[in-house]
C-alpha positions as CSV (number, residue, x, y, z in Angstrom):
1,M,-24.3,45.6,38.4
2,N,-27.2,45.3,40.7
3,P,-26.3,43.4,43.9
4,E,-29.8,42.2,44.4
5,N,-29.8,40.6,41.0
6,S,-26.2,39.4,41.0
7,T,-26.9,35.8,41.7
8,D,-28.6,35.6,38.3
9,L,-25.1,35.9,36.8
10,E,-23.6,33.1,38.8
11,A,-24.6,30.4,36.3
12,P,-21.9,29.8,33.7
13,A,-22.5,31.5,30.4
14,N,-21.9,28.2,28.7
15,P,-22.3,24.7,30.2
16,D,-18.8,23.8,28.9
17,N,-17.4,26.6,31.1
18,S,-18.6,25.3,34.5
19,A,-15.4,23.3,35.3
20,A,-13.1,26.1,34.3
21,R,-15.2,28.6,36.3
22,N,-15.2,26.4,39.4
23,A,-11.4,25.9,39.1
24,A,-10.8,29.6,38.7
25,Q,-12.9,30.5,41.7
26,N,-11.8,27.8,44.2
27,L,-8.0,28.0,44.7
28,P,-6.6,25.5,47.2
29,D,-4.4,26.1,50.2
30,E,-5.3,29.8,50.5
31,E,-6.4,31.8,53.6
32,S,-10.1,32.5,53.7
33,A,-11.7,35.7,55.2
34,I,-15.2,34.4,54.5
35,I,-17.7,34.6,57.4
36,P,-20.6,32.3,56.5
37,G,-23.8,34.2,56.0
38,R,-22.1,37.6,56.0
39,F,-21.2,39.7,52.9
40,W,-19.9,43.0,54.4
41,T,-16.7,41.8,56.1
42,L,-13.7,44.1,56.7
43,P,-11.8,42.6,53.7
44,V,-14.8,43.3,51.4
45,I,-15.2,46.8,52.7
46,C,-11.4,47.4,52.1
47,L,-11.5,46.1,48.6
48,V,-14.6,48.2,47.7
49,T,-13.0,51.2,49.3
50,T,-10.0,50.7,47.0
51,S,-12.1,51.1,44.0
52,F,-13.7,54.2,45.6
53,V,-10.3,55.9,46.1
54,L,-9.2,54.9,42.6
55,G,-12.4,56.4,41.2
56,A,-12.1,59.6,43.2
57,N,-8.5,60.1,42.1
58,E,-9.4,59.5,38.4
59,F,-12.6,61.4,38.2
60,I,-11.7,64.3,40.4
61,M,-9.9,66.1,37.5
62,M,-13.2,66.8,35.8
63,G,-14.5,68.7,38.9
64,I,-11.4,70.7,39.7
65,L,-10.1,71.3,36.2
66,P,-10.7,75.1,36.3
67,D,-9.2,75.4,39.8
68,I,-6.0,73.6,38.8
69,A,-5.7,75.8,35.7
70,Q,-6.1,79.0,37.8
71,G,-3.7,77.7,40.5
72,L,-0.9,76.7,38.1
73,H,-1.6,79.6,35.7
74,I,-2.1,77.4,32.7
75,S,-5.0,76.9,30.3
76,Q,-8.0,74.6,30.9
77,V,-7.1,72.7,27.7
78,L,-3.7,71.9,29.1
79,V,-5.2,70.6,32.3
80,G,-7.7,68.7,30.3
81,N,-4.8,67.0,28.5
82,L,-3.9,65.4,31.9
83,V,-7.1,63.3,31.5
84,S,-5.8,62.0,28.2
85,I,-2.3,61.4,29.6
86,F,-3.7,59.5,32.6
87,A,-6.1,57.4,30.5
88,A,-3.5,56.6,27.9
89,V,-0.9,55.3,30.4
90,Y,-3.7,53.5,32.3
91,A,-4.9,51.7,29.1
92,V,-1.4,50.6,28.1
93,A,-0.2,49.6,31.6
94,C,-3.5,47.9,32.8
95,P,-3.3,44.6,30.8
96,L,0.5,44.4,31.3
97,V,0.4,44.9,35.0
98,A,-2.6,42.5,35.3
99,A,-0.8,39.8,33.4
100,F,2.4,40.4,35.4
101,S,0.7,40.4,38.8
102,A,-0.7,36.9,38.2
103,R,2.7,35.5,38.9
104,F,3.0,36.9,42.4
105,Q,1.4,36.4,45.8
106,R,-1.9,38.3,45.6
107,K,-1.8,40.3,48.8
108,R,1.9,41.4,48.4
109,I,1.4,42.7,44.9
110,Y,-1.8,44.4,45.9
111,L,-0.2,46.2,48.9
112,A,2.8,47.2,46.7
113,M,0.4,48.7,44.1
114,V,-1.6,50.6,46.7
115,S,1.7,52.0,48.0
116,V,2.7,53.2,44.5
117,F,-0.8,54.7,44.1
118,L,-0.4,56.5,47.5
119,I,3.0,58.0,46.4
120,G,1.6,59.2,43.1
121,N,-1.6,60.8,44.6
122,A,0.4,62.5,47.3
123,L,2.8,63.9,44.7
124,S,-0.3,65.4,42.8
125,G,-1.3,67.3,45.9
126,F,2.2,68.8,46.3
127,A,3.0,69.3,42.6
128,P,4.6,72.8,42.2
129,N,4.1,72.9,38.4
130,Y,2.4,71.2,35.4
131,A,5.3,68.8,34.7
132,V,5.3,67.3,38.2
133,L,1.5,67.1,38.2
134,A,1.6,65.2,34.9
135,L,4.3,62.9,36.3
136,S,2.2,62.1,39.3
137,R,-0.8,61.3,37.2
138,M,1.3,58.9,35.2
139,I,2.6,57.1,38.3
140,V,-1.0,56.6,39.5
141,A,-2.1,55.4,36.1
142,L,0.6,52.8,36.0
143,V,-0.9,50.8,38.8
144,A,-4.6,51.8,38.9
145,G,-5.9,49.3,36.3
146,G,-3.8,46.4,37.7
147,L,-5.2,47.2,41.2
148,V,-8.8,46.7,39.9
149,A,-7.9,43.4,38.3
150,V,-6.1,42.1,41.4
151,D,-9.0,43.4,43.5
152,M,-11.4,41.2,41.6
153,T,-9.2,38.1,42.1
154,F,-9.7,38.3,45.9
155,A,-13.4,37.1,45.3
156,P,-12.8,33.4,46.2
157,Q,-11.2,34.4,49.5
158,V,-13.6,37.1,50.7
159,A,-17.0,36.1,49.4
160,E,-19.0,32.9,49.5
161,S,-19.6,31.2,46.1
162,S,-23.2,32.5,45.8
163,K,-22.0,36.1,46.6
164,R,-18.9,36.4,44.5
165,T,-20.7,38.2,41.6
166,R,-22.2,40.5,44.2
167,F,-18.6,41.3,45.4
168,M,-17.5,42.1,41.8
169,A,-20.6,44.3,41.4
170,W,-19.7,46.3,44.4
171,V,-16.1,46.7,43.2
172,F,-17.5,48.3,40.1
173,S,-19.9,50.4,42.2
174,G,-17.0,51.8,44.2
175,F,-16.3,53.9,41.1
176,S,-19.9,55.1,40.9
177,L,-19.8,56.0,44.6
178,A,-16.7,58.0,43.9
179,S,-18.8,60.0,41.3
180,V,-21.6,60.5,43.8
181,F,-19.5,61.5,46.8
182,G,-15.8,61.7,46.0
183,V,-15.9,64.1,43.0
184,P,-18.4,66.6,44.5
185,A,-16.6,66.5,47.8
186,G,-13.3,67.1,46.0
187,T,-14.8,70.0,44.0
188,W,-16.1,71.6,47.2
189,L,-12.7,71.2,48.8
190,A,-11.1,72.8,45.8
191,Q,-13.5,75.8,45.9
192,T,-13.2,76.3,49.7
193,S,-9.6,75.2,50.6
194,G,-7.8,75.0,47.3
195,W,-7.5,72.2,44.7
196,R,-4.5,70.5,46.5
197,W,-6.8,69.5,49.3
198,A,-8.8,67.4,46.9
199,F,-5.7,65.2,46.5
200,H,-4.7,65.5,50.2
201,S,-8.0,64.0,51.3
202,I,-7.5,61.0,49.1
203,T,-4.0,60.6,50.4
204,L,-5.3,60.5,54.0
205,L,-8.0,58.0,53.2
206,T,-5.4,55.8,51.3
207,I,-3.0,55.7,54.3
208,A,-5.8,54.5,56.6
209,L,-6.9,52.0,53.9
210,L,-3.4,50.6,53.5
211,L,-3.0,50.1,57.3
212,V,-6.2,48.2,57.5
213,D,-5.4,46.2,54.3
214,I,-2.2,44.9,55.9
215,A,-4.1,43.7,58.9
216,V,-7.2,42.1,57.4
217,L,-6.6,40.9,53.8
218,P,-6.0,37.2,53.5
219,A,-2.7,35.8,52.1
220,S,-2.7,33.7,48.9
221,K,-0.5,32.1,46.3
222,S,0.0,33.5,42.7
223,T,-3.1,33.1,40.6
224,S,-1.6,31.8,37.3
225,A,1.4,29.9,36.1
226,V,0.8,30.9,32.5
227,G,3.5,33.1,30.9
228,I,2.7,36.7,30.3
229,L,2.9,36.6,26.5
230,R,0.8,33.5,26.3
231,Q,-2.0,35.2,28.3
232,F,-2.3,37.8,25.4
233,L,-3.4,35.0,23.1
234,L,-6.8,35.9,24.5
235,F,-6.9,38.7,21.9
236,S,-7.0,36.1,19.1
237,D,-10.7,35.7,20.0
238,L,-12.6,38.2,17.8
239,R,-15.3,38.5,20.5
240,I,-12.7,40.0,22.8
241,V,-11.5,42.5,20.2
242,L,-15.0,43.7,19.3
243,G,-16.0,43.8,23.0
244,C,-13.1,46.1,23.6
245,A,-14.1,48.2,20.7
246,C,-17.6,48.6,22.1
247,V,-16.3,49.9,25.4
248,I,-13.6,52.1,23.9
249,F,-16.0,53.9,21.6
250,G,-18.8,54.1,24.2
251,A,-16.4,55.6,26.8
252,A,-15.0,58.1,24.2
253,A,-18.5,59.2,23.3
254,T,-19.1,60.2,26.9
255,Y,-15.7,61.7,27.7
256,V,-15.7,64.0,24.7
257,F,-18.1,66.1,26.8
258,Y,-17.5,64.9,30.3
259,T,-13.9,66.1,30.3
260,Y,-15.3,69.6,30.2
261,I,-18.5,69.0,32.2
262,T,-17.8,72.0,34.6
263,P,-17.7,74.7,31.8
264,V,-20.6,73.0,30.0
265,L,-22.7,73.3,33.2
266,T,-21.7,76.9,33.9
267,Q,-21.8,78.2,30.4
268,F,-24.8,76.4,28.9
269,A,-26.9,74.9,31.7
270,G,-27.0,78.1,33.8
271,V,-25.4,76.4,36.8
272,A,-23.6,78.8,39.2
273,Q,-20.0,77.9,40.0
274,A,-20.8,77.5,43.6
275,R,-23.4,74.9,42.8
276,V,-21.4,72.8,40.4
277,S,-20.5,70.3,43.2
278,L,-24.2,69.7,43.9
279,V,-24.9,69.1,40.2
280,L,-22.0,66.7,40.1
281,I,-23.6,64.8,43.0
282,L,-26.7,64.4,40.8
283,F,-24.6,63.3,37.9
284,G,-22.9,60.8,40.1
285,V,-26.3,59.4,41.3
286,M,-27.3,58.9,37.6
287,A,-23.9,57.1,37.1
288,L,-24.6,54.9,40.1
289,F,-28.0,53.9,38.6
290,S,-26.2,53.2,35.4
291,N,-23.9,50.8,37.1
292,L,-26.8,49.0,38.8
293,Y,-28.9,48.7,35.7
294,S,-25.9,47.4,33.9
295,G,-26.4,44.2,35.9
296,V,-29.9,43.8,34.5
297,L,-28.6,44.2,31.0
298,A,-25.9,41.6,31.6
299,R,-28.7,39.0,32.0
300,R,-29.9,39.4,28.4
301,G,-28.1,36.3,27.1
302,T,-24.7,34.6,27.5
303,I,-21.1,35.4,26.7
304,E,-21.1,38.2,24.0
305,Q,-24.9,38.5,23.7
306,P,-25.5,41.1,26.5
307,L,-22.9,43.4,25.0
308,G,-24.0,42.8,21.5
309,R,-27.5,43.8,22.4
310,M,-26.3,47.1,23.7
311,W,-26.5,48.6,20.2
312,S,-29.9,50.2,20.9
313,F,-28.5,52.0,24.0
314,Y,-25.5,53.3,21.9
315,A,-28.1,54.6,19.4
316,V,-29.8,56.5,22.2
317,Q,-26.4,57.9,23.2
318,V,-25.9,59.1,19.6
319,L,-29.3,61.0,19.7
320,T,-28.6,62.4,23.2
321,L,-25.2,63.8,22.2
322,V,-26.5,65.4,19.0
323,L,-29.3,67.0,21.0
324,L,-26.8,68.2,23.6
325,S,-24.7,69.9,20.9
326,A,-27.8,71.6,19.5
327,A,-29.0,72.7,23.0
328,C,-25.6,74.2,23.8
329,W,-25.5,76.1,20.5
330,W,-29.0,77.4,21.3
331,A,-28.1,78.3,24.9
332,L,-25.5,80.7,23.6
333,R,-28.2,82.6,21.8
334,S,-31.0,82.5,24.3
335,S,-31.4,83.2,28.0
336,S,-34.5,81.0,28.2
337,V,-34.8,78.8,31.3
338,L,-36.2,76.0,29.1
339,V,-33.1,76.0,26.9
340,H,-30.7,75.9,29.8
341,G,-32.8,73.3,31.5
342,S,-32.7,71.1,28.4
343,V,-28.9,71.1,28.6
344,F,-29.1,70.1,32.2
345,V,-31.5,67.2,31.5
346,L,-29.4,65.9,28.6
347,V,-26.2,65.9,30.8
348,M,-28.1,63.9,33.4
349,A,-29.3,61.5,30.7
350,L,-25.7,60.9,29.6
351,G,-24.8,60.2,33.2
352,F,-27.3,57.3,33.2
353,L,-25.8,56.0,29.9
354,I,-22.2,56.2,31.0
355,Y,-21.7,52.7,32.7
356,L,-24.4,50.6,31.1
357,Q,-21.8,48.6,29.2
358,N,-19.8,47.6,32.3
359,S,-21.4,44.3,33.3
360,P,-22.2,43.1,29.8
361,S,-18.6,43.7,28.8
362,Q,-17.3,41.9,31.9
363,I,-19.5,38.9,31.0
364,C,-18.2,39.0,27.5
365,Y,-14.5,39.1,28.5
366,V,-14.5,36.6,31.4
367,D,-16.8,34.0,29.8
368,S,-14.9,34.2,26.5
369,A,-11.7,33.6,28.4
370,L,-13.1,30.7,30.3
371,Q,-14.3,29.2,27.0
372,T,-11.1,29.6,25.0
373,H,-8.2,30.8,27.2
374,P,-8.8,29.9,30.9
375,G,-5.2,30.8,31.8
376,S,-5.9,34.4,30.9
377,L,-8.5,35.2,33.6
378,N,-6.4,37.9,35.3
379,L,-6.0,39.6,32.0
380,S,-9.7,39.3,31.1
381,N,-10.6,40.9,34.4
382,S,-8.5,44.0,33.4
383,L,-10.1,44.4,29.9
384,N,-13.0,46.6,31.0
385,S,-10.7,49.0,32.8
386,M,-8.2,49.0,29.9
387,S,-10.9,49.6,27.2
388,F,-12.8,52.2,29.2
389,N,-9.6,54.2,29.8
390,T,-8.5,53.9,26.2
391,G,-11.9,55.5,25.4
392,I,-11.3,58.2,28.0
393,A,-7.9,59.0,26.5
394,L,-9.4,59.1,23.0
395,G,-12.4,61.2,24.0
396,A,-10.4,63.6,26.1
397,A,-7.8,64.1,23.4
398,V,-10.5,64.8,20.8
399,S,-12.4,67.1,23.2
400,G,-9.3,69.2,23.7
401,V,-8.8,69.7,20.0
402,V,-12.5,70.5,19.5
403,Y,-12.6,72.9,22.4
404,D,-9.5,74.7,21.0
405,H,-10.6,74.9,17.4
406,V,-14.4,74.7,17.3
407,G,-15.7,75.4,20.7
408,L,-17.6,73.7,23.5
409,T,-20.9,73.6,21.5
410,A,-19.4,71.0,19.1
411,L,-18.4,68.5,21.8
412,G,-21.7,66.6,21.7
413,A,-21.6,66.2,17.9
414,F,-18.1,64.7,18.0
415,G,-19.2,62.4,20.8
416,A,-22.1,61.2,18.7
417,I,-19.6,59.9,16.1
418,F,-17.9,57.6,18.7
419,A,-21.3,56.4,20.0
420,F,-22.2,55.5,16.4
421,L,-19.0,53.5,16.1
422,A,-19.8,51.7,19.4
423,A,-23.2,50.7,18.0
424,L,-21.6,49.3,14.8
425,S,-19.1,47.3,17.0
426,S,-21.9,46.0,19.1
427,L,-23.9,44.8,16.1
428,A,-20.7,43.2,14.6
429,L,-20.1,41.4,18.0
430,L,-23.6,40.0,17.9
431,Q,-23.2,38.7,14.4
432,I,-19.8,37.1,15.2
433,G,-21.4,35.3,18.2
434,R,-24.2,33.9,16.0
435,S,-21.6,32.7,13.5
436,M,-19.6,30.9,16.2
437,R,-22.6,29.2,17.6
438,A,-23.8,28.1,14.2
439,S,-20.4,26.6,13.4
440,R,-20.3,24.4,16.5
C-alpha cells in the first residue's frame, strides 16, 4: 500500500460502515502515543520493525535453504518442507490467536507473543538437528500471524485518524523491507559465517526491539468482548470465503517456484552462488514495489471490488509462470545469455506480482466485517496473513513433490494452475458482490 496514497483509503467502503469504522478506531480510556503532526514516532517504528523481523524470519529460509541442507546433512527438499510446515501452522494458528488475543490487554498479549517469537527464533539458530529446527519453526509460526493482527490494532493509539491507513500500509511494507534487506543480509551471513548467524542476527534485533517495546508502547484495554466462536461467524459471508481463496491460490502460485528460488537462479538464470544475495535484493525491491502498487489497486472500487478486479493480474501471473517453466526447460539445453536472461527477467516479474493482492484483500476483509460482523475486526485483520500462509504451505508442499518427481523446470507450470484458480475466484467474488448490491 502506497503511503502517499493511503489517505484515499480512509473513506468508508460503504456509507453504512462509517459508524462502525469510527467506533472500531476510537477506543475510549486508552493511552495515546500520538504526537500531532508526526507519523514516525518510536511506537510506530517499533511496530513496523516487528513486521520486519517477522518477515525476515519467515522469508530467510528461501535464501539459506542450500546452506541448511549442507550444514545438517539433509536434502534440500527436506529443508523446503520446513516452509510448508511453518506456513501450515501459521495459517491454522493465525485466526485462532487473533480471535483469542482480542480478549486481553493489547500491550501485554503483544509483548508475550514477541517473547515466544524470540524463543522460537533463538532455538532455530542453535538447532542441532532437523527435528529441533522443525519444532522451532512451529513455535514461531504459532504466534507470527497473531502478532501481525495485534500490531494492526495499535493504529488508534499510535497514529492520527488521517494517518491510520498509512500506518497499516507500513506494517505490510515491513515484510517487503525484509525481502529487500533482511533476506539478502541473511543469505550473505549464511555464506560467510554459517546459516545459524542468519537466525542469531534476528534474535539480537528482537531482543533490542522487545526492550524498547516495553518502554514506549501504550497500554490499552482488550479490543473485543465478542466470544471467540462468534467471531468466526464472519466466514458465513461468501465474500470473505472467496477473498481468502484469491489470496491462497495467488500465494501458492508464487511459492511453487519461490521456495526454490536459489537453485532456480543458479541453475537456470546463470547466477553465481556468491551473487545470489544481490539478486535477492533486486527481487525484494520488486516485492516492495508490489506492496506499494497494491495500495493503488485498492482504490479501484469498494469492499470486494478491488480484489475482484485483480483477475487480470492473476491472468498475467498465469502467463508469466508458463513462460518461466518454458525458459527453465530451454536453459537446460542452451548456454545462451538470452535464455538465462529471460529466466532472470521472469523471476523479477513474479517479484512484482507477489504482493499486489495485499491491500485489495485487506479492504475486502475489513470492510466486509464492518458491514456484517463488526465484532470480528481482530479476526478480519488476520485473514490476509492466514490466507497468504495457507497459500505458502500449499505452494511449498506441491513444489517439493514436483521437484522430487518431475524437476525444477516444471515448477512454473504447476504454479500457473494455482494462478488460474485465483483468477476464477476473483471473478466469482466480483459476481457475488454485484449480486449482493442488486439485492439491496
